[in-house]
C-alpha positions as CSV (number, residue, x, y, z in Angstrom):
1,M,121.3,115.8,99.9
2,T,118.8,117.3,97.5
3,T,120.0,116.1,94.1
4,E,117.3,115.5,91.6
5,V,117.4,113.6,88.3
6,I,116.9,116.2,85.6
7,P,116.2,115.1,82.0
8,R,118.9,116.3,79.7
9,T,116.8,117.6,76.8
10,A,114.8,120.7,76.8
11,Q,111.7,118.7,76.0
12,G,112.5,116.3,78.8
13,Q,112.9,119.1,81.3
14,E,109.6,120.6,80.2
15,S,107.9,117.2,80.6
16,A,109.4,116.8,84.1
17,A,108.3,120.2,85.1
18,L,104.8,119.5,83.9
19,A,104.7,116.2,85.8
20,R,105.7,117.9,89.0
21,R,103.3,120.7,88.4
22,T,100.4,118.3,87.8
23,V,101.1,116.5,91.1
24,E,101.3,119.8,93.0
25,E,98.1,121.1,91.5
26,L,96.3,117.9,92.5
27,L,97.7,118.1,96.0
28,Q,96.2,121.6,96.2
29,R,92.9,120.0,95.2
30,V,93.4,117.4,97.9
31,Q,93.9,120.1,100.5
32,E,90.8,121.9,99.3
33,R,88.8,118.6,99.4
34,L,89.8,118.0,103.0
35,S,88.9,121.6,104.0
36,S,85.6,121.6,102.3
37,F,84.7,118.2,103.6
38,L,85.4,119.2,107.2
39,A,83.6,122.6,106.7
40,A,80.5,120.8,105.6
41,E,80.7,118.4,108.5
42,R,81.1,121.3,110.9
43,A,78.1,123.2,109.5
44,R,76.0,120.0,109.8
45,Y,76.9,119.4,113.5
46,A,76.9,123.1,114.5
47,E,73.1,122.8,114.2
48,V,73.1,120.0,116.7
49,N,75.1,121.5,119.6
50,E,78.1,123.8,120.0
51,R,80.0,120.9,121.6
52,A,79.5,118.7,118.6
53,V,82.0,120.6,116.5
54,V,85.0,120.3,118.8
55,A,86.4,117.1,117.3
56,I,85.9,118.4,113.8
57,D,87.7,121.6,114.6
58,A,90.6,119.6,115.9
59,L,90.9,117.8,112.6
60,S,90.5,121.1,110.7
61,D,93.3,122.6,112.7
62,L,95.6,119.7,111.7
63,V,94.6,120.0,108.0
64,E,95.1,123.8,108.0
65,A,98.5,123.5,109.8
66,G,99.7,121.6,106.7
67,G,101.6,118.4,106.4
68,K,104.1,116.9,104.0
69,L,101.2,115.2,102.1
70,V,103.7,112.3,101.3
71,R,101.0,109.6,101.0
72,P,98.7,111.6,98.8
73,A,101.7,112.6,96.6
74,F,102.7,109.0,96.0
75,C,99.1,108.0,95.4
76,L,98.8,110.7,92.8
77,A,102.1,109.8,91.2
78,G,101.1,106.2,91.0
79,Y,97.9,107.2,89.4
80,L,99.4,109.5,86.8
81,A,102.3,107.2,86.0
82,A,99.7,104.5,85.3
83,G,98.0,106.9,82.8
84,G,95.2,108.1,85.0
85,D,93.0,111.1,84.1
86,P,94.0,114.0,86.3
87,E,90.6,115.5,86.0
88,D,88.9,112.6,87.6
89,P,87.7,113.7,91.1
90,G,87.9,110.2,92.3
91,I,91.7,110.2,92.6
92,V,91.5,113.4,94.7
93,A,89.1,111.6,97.0
94,A,91.4,108.7,97.3
95,A,94.4,110.9,98.0
96,A,92.4,112.9,100.6
97,A,91.4,109.6,102.3
98,L,95.0,108.7,102.7
99,E,95.8,112.0,104.3
100,M,92.8,111.8,106.6
101,L,93.9,108.3,107.6
102,H,97.3,109.7,108.3
103,I,95.9,112.4,110.5
104,S,94.0,109.7,112.5
105,A,97.3,107.9,113.0
106,L,99.1,111.1,114.1
107,V,96.5,111.9,116.7
108,H,96.7,108.4,118.1
109,D,100.5,108.3,117.9
110,D,100.8,111.4,119.9
111,V,98.8,109.7,122.7
112,L,100.9,106.5,122.5
113,D,104.2,108.5,122.4
114,D,103.2,111.2,124.9
115,S,104.2,113.8,122.3
116,R,103.7,117.4,123.1
117,T,103.5,118.9,119.7
118,R,102.3,118.1,116.2
119,R,102.7,120.3,113.1
120,G,104.1,123.0,115.3
121,K,101.1,123.2,117.6
122,P,100.1,121.5,120.9
123,A,99.1,117.8,120.3
124,V,95.4,117.2,120.5
125,H,95.6,115.3,123.8
126,L,97.7,118.0,125.4
127,L,95.5,120.8,124.2
128,H,92.4,119.3,125.7
129,A,94.1,118.2,128.9
130,T,95.2,121.9,129.4
131,L,91.6,123.1,128.6
132,H,90.2,120.7,131.2
133,R,92.6,121.8,133.8
134,S,92.1,125.5,133.1
135,R,88.3,125.3,133.4
136,G,88.4,123.2,136.6
137,W,86.3,120.4,135.1
138,Q,85.6,117.1,136.9
139,G,87.9,114.1,136.6
140,E,91.5,113.7,135.6
141,S,92.8,116.2,133.0
142,R,95.3,113.9,131.4
143,R,92.7,111.1,131.0
144,F,90.2,113.6,129.5
145,G,92.7,114.9,127.0
146,E,93.7,111.4,125.9
147,G,90.0,110.4,125.6
148,V,89.3,113.4,123.4
149,A,92.3,112.5,121.2
150,L,91.3,108.9,120.8
151,L,87.8,110.0,119.7
152,V,89.2,112.7,117.3
153,G,91.5,110.0,115.8
154,D,88.6,107.6,115.4
155,L,86.5,110.3,113.7
156,A,89.3,110.9,111.2
157,L,89.4,107.1,110.6
158,V,85.7,107.2,109.9
159,Y,86.0,110.2,107.6
160,S,88.9,108.5,105.7
161,D,86.6,105.7,104.7
162,E,83.9,108.1,103.7
163,L,86.3,109.9,101.4
164,M,87.6,106.7,99.9
165,S,84.0,105.7,99.1
166,H,84.2,108.3,96.3
167,A,87.3,106.8,94.8
168,P,87.4,104.3,91.9
169,A,86.3,100.9,93.2
170,A,89.4,99.3,91.9
171,A,91.5,101.2,94.5
172,R,89.6,99.9,97.5
173,P,91.1,96.4,98.1
174,E,94.5,97.9,98.5
175,W,93.1,100.6,100.7
176,H,91.6,97.9,103.1
177,H,94.9,96.1,103.1
178,L,96.7,99.3,103.9
179,R,94.5,100.2,106.9
180,S,94.7,96.8,108.6
181,E,98.4,96.5,108.0
182,V,99.3,99.9,109.6
183,M,97.3,99.0,112.7
184,I,99.1,95.7,113.0
185,G,102.4,97.5,112.5
186,Q,101.5,100.0,115.2
187,Y,100.8,97.2,117.7
188,M,104.1,95.6,116.9
189,D,105.9,98.9,117.5
190,V,104.2,99.3,120.9
191,A,105.1,95.8,121.9
192,A,108.7,96.0,120.7
193,A,109.1,99.3,122.7
194,A,107.9,97.5,125.8
195,E,110.2,94.6,125.3
196,F,113.1,96.8,124.2
197,S,115.3,93.9,123.1
198,V,117.9,94.3,120.5
199,D,116.6,92.7,117.4
200,P,117.5,94.7,114.2
201,A,115.6,92.2,112.0
202,L,112.4,92.9,113.9
203,S,113.0,96.6,113.9
204,R,113.3,96.6,110.1
205,L,110.1,94.5,109.8
206,I,108.2,96.9,112.0
207,A,109.5,99.9,110.0
208,L,108.4,98.2,106.8
209,I,104.9,97.3,108.0
210,K,104.0,100.4,109.9
211,S,105.7,103.0,107.8
212,G,107.3,101.9,104.5
213,R,104.3,100.1,103.0
214,Y,101.8,102.6,104.5
215,T,103.7,105.7,103.4
216,I,104.9,104.8,99.9
217,H,104.3,101.3,98.6
218,R,100.5,101.0,99.1
219,P,99.6,104.6,98.3
220,L,101.4,104.1,94.9
221,V,99.4,100.9,94.3
222,V,96.2,102.5,95.4
223,G,96.9,105.2,92.7
224,A,97.9,102.7,90.0
225,S,94.9,100.5,90.8
226,A,92.6,103.5,90.5
227,A,93.9,104.0,87.0
228,G,93.3,100.4,86.1
229,R,96.9,99.3,86.1
230,A,97.2,96.6,88.8
231,D,99.9,95.1,86.7
232,L,102.3,97.8,88.0
233,A,101.9,96.5,91.5
234,P,105.1,94.3,91.6
235,A,107.5,97.1,90.4
236,L,105.8,99.7,92.6
237,A,105.9,97.4,95.6
238,E,109.7,96.8,95.2
239,Y,110.3,100.5,94.7
240,G,107.9,101.5,97.5
241,E,109.2,99.1,100.2
242,A,112.8,100.2,99.6
243,V,112.1,103.9,99.5
244,G,109.6,103.5,102.3
245,E,112.3,102.0,104.5
246,A,114.6,104.9,103.6
247,F,111.8,107.3,104.6
248,Q,111.5,105.7,108.0
249,L,115.2,105.6,108.6
250,R,115.3,109.4,107.8
251,D,112.5,109.8,110.4
252,D,114.6,107.9,112.9
253,L,117.6,110.2,112.3
254,L,115.4,113.3,112.5
255,D,113.9,112.1,115.8
256,A,117.4,111.6,117.2
257,F,119.2,114.6,115.7
258,G,116.6,116.8,114.1
259,D,115.4,120.3,115.1
260,S,111.9,120.4,116.6
261,A,111.4,123.9,115.1
262,Q,111.9,122.4,111.6
263,T,110.1,119.0,112.1
264,G,107.1,120.5,114.0
265,K,107.1,117.6,116.5
266,T,108.7,116.7,119.8
267,A,112.4,115.5,119.3
268,G,113.8,112.5,121.1
269,L,110.6,110.6,121.4
270,D,112.2,107.4,120.3
271,F,114.5,107.6,123.3
272,S,111.8,108.5,125.8
273,Q,109.4,105.9,124.5
274,H,112.0,103.2,124.1
275,K,111.3,102.7,120.4
276,M,113.6,100.0,119.1
277,T,114.4,101.6,115.8
278,L,117.0,100.1,113.5
279,L,119.3,103.1,114.4
280,L,119.1,102.1,118.1
281,G,119.3,98.4,117.5
282,W,122.5,98.7,115.5
283,A,124.0,101.1,118.0
284,M,123.2,98.8,121.0
285,Q,124.9,95.9,119.2
286,R,128.1,98.0,119.2
287,D,127.7,99.7,122.6
288,A,125.6,97.9,125.3
289,H,125.9,101.0,127.5
290,I,123.3,102.8,125.3
291,H,120.6,100.6,126.7
292,G,121.1,101.9,130.2
293,L,121.3,105.5,129.0
294,I,117.8,105.2,127.5
295,T,116.1,103.0,130.1
296,E,117.6,104.3,133.4
297,P,116.6,107.7,134.8
298,G,119.0,110.6,135.1
299,H,120.4,110.6,131.6
300,T,119.8,113.3,129.0
301,P,119.0,113.0,125.3
302,D,122.3,114.7,124.6
303,E,124.1,111.9,126.3
304,V,122.4,109.3,124.1
305,R,123.1,111.4,121.0
306,G,126.7,111.6,121.8
307,R,127.0,107.9,122.4
308,L,125.2,107.1,119.2
309,L,127.6,109.3,117.2
310,D,130.5,107.6,118.8
311,T,129.3,104.2,117.5
312,G,129.4,105.4,113.9
313,V,125.9,104.0,113.3
314,P,124.3,107.2,112.0
315,E,126.8,107.2,109.2
316,D,126.0,103.5,108.5
317,V,122.3,104.4,108.4
318,E,123.0,107.2,105.9
319,R,124.8,104.7,103.7
320,H,121.9,102.2,104.1
321,I,119.5,105.0,103.1
322,A,121.5,105.6,99.9
323,G,121.5,101.9,99.1
324,L,117.7,101.7,99.6
325,V,117.1,104.7,97.3
326,D,119.3,103.1,94.6
327,K,117.5,99.8,95.0
328,G,114.1,101.4,94.8
329,C,114.9,103.4,91.7
330,A,116.4,100.4,90.0
331,A,113.1,98.6,90.6
332,I,111.2,101.0,88.3
333,A,114.0,101.4,85.7
334,D,112.1,99.0,83.4
335,A,108.6,99.6,84.6
336,P,106.1,100.0,81.7
337,V,105.4,103.7,82.4
338,D,106.3,106.9,80.6
339,P,110.0,107.7,81.3
340,V,109.0,111.1,82.7
341,W,107.3,109.3,85.6
342,R,110.2,107.0,86.2
343,S,112.3,110.2,86.5
344,E,109.7,111.9,88.8
345,L,109.5,108.8,91.0
346,T,113.3,108.9,91.3
347,N,113.2,112.5,92.3
348,M,110.4,111.8,94.8
349,A,112.6,109.1,96.3
350,L,115.5,111.5,96.8
351,R,113.2,114.1,98.3
352,V,111.7,111.9,101.0
353,A,114.9,110.1,101.8
354,Y,116.9,113.3,102.3
355,R,114.3,115.6,103.7
356,N,115.1,117.8,106.8
357,K,111.6,117.6,108.4
């Protein structure tokens, strides 16, 4: 589904196009800010030692590979909806910080999930494990690769805070909350995967904490706060949590049924890593045999997919996504922002909830 809400009048269509174009232009500036920041860091450390730039190059590769920039986009939309000045470089720094934080999480996630690819390229830990093995270095190749990835992710985390230091001060309390919350959510996700017990309520809570709030809710509030409109936080929170859950559920469906060539990351990781997603939780409530298909050796992802389809749960998840999008959009229907931004936030909700990668 790719339906968008298009204002009926010519003036409304022009305003909507301008809103979208403004976000896209700012996202380009975010990309440029990330590239220039890392280039400056590389130049500084290249004078120290040739090995000192390896971690920076790993981050540059991920930036240049391109991502969806979902978190920066919602940060910018929250800022502009709140009446922020698009020429203020501080909001570009804030949005860049969110993307750098996300890159940190991706690098660490790939170690936790034993993912082989990211953004269409070998994951950082795999790339460096392969390098270690090919050069006959001392020690265990896997451990070396994972160690490098942990340090690269930590460097991105440090850089994210440096970038946010150039953002409006009013945005920083929400930023600090966002960072601690996503780490807690990540721990809960790891623990739930180890336990692998059917608990849909816990699955929804984890999805909300580690993804929904981190992806949409808090970036929106960071943006609105940067514009001096903390009063928008309640409406943006209700919108962001609903749409954020829809975003995560789409992620779960793409992991189970998506095409790696389109998503740019390893498919079926939720199965191999025993992630207790809402999709799997609901399915196992209907068919206990799915638990064994995932946890016992000798079963293929295709067997799991077939069994999931037989339960009818994927269709239920699609209906739940539609309900969450409706709930989120209703939350901003009366928000004190320009109607063009209510329309754009509605369109953004549809785009993230019905994406194919």
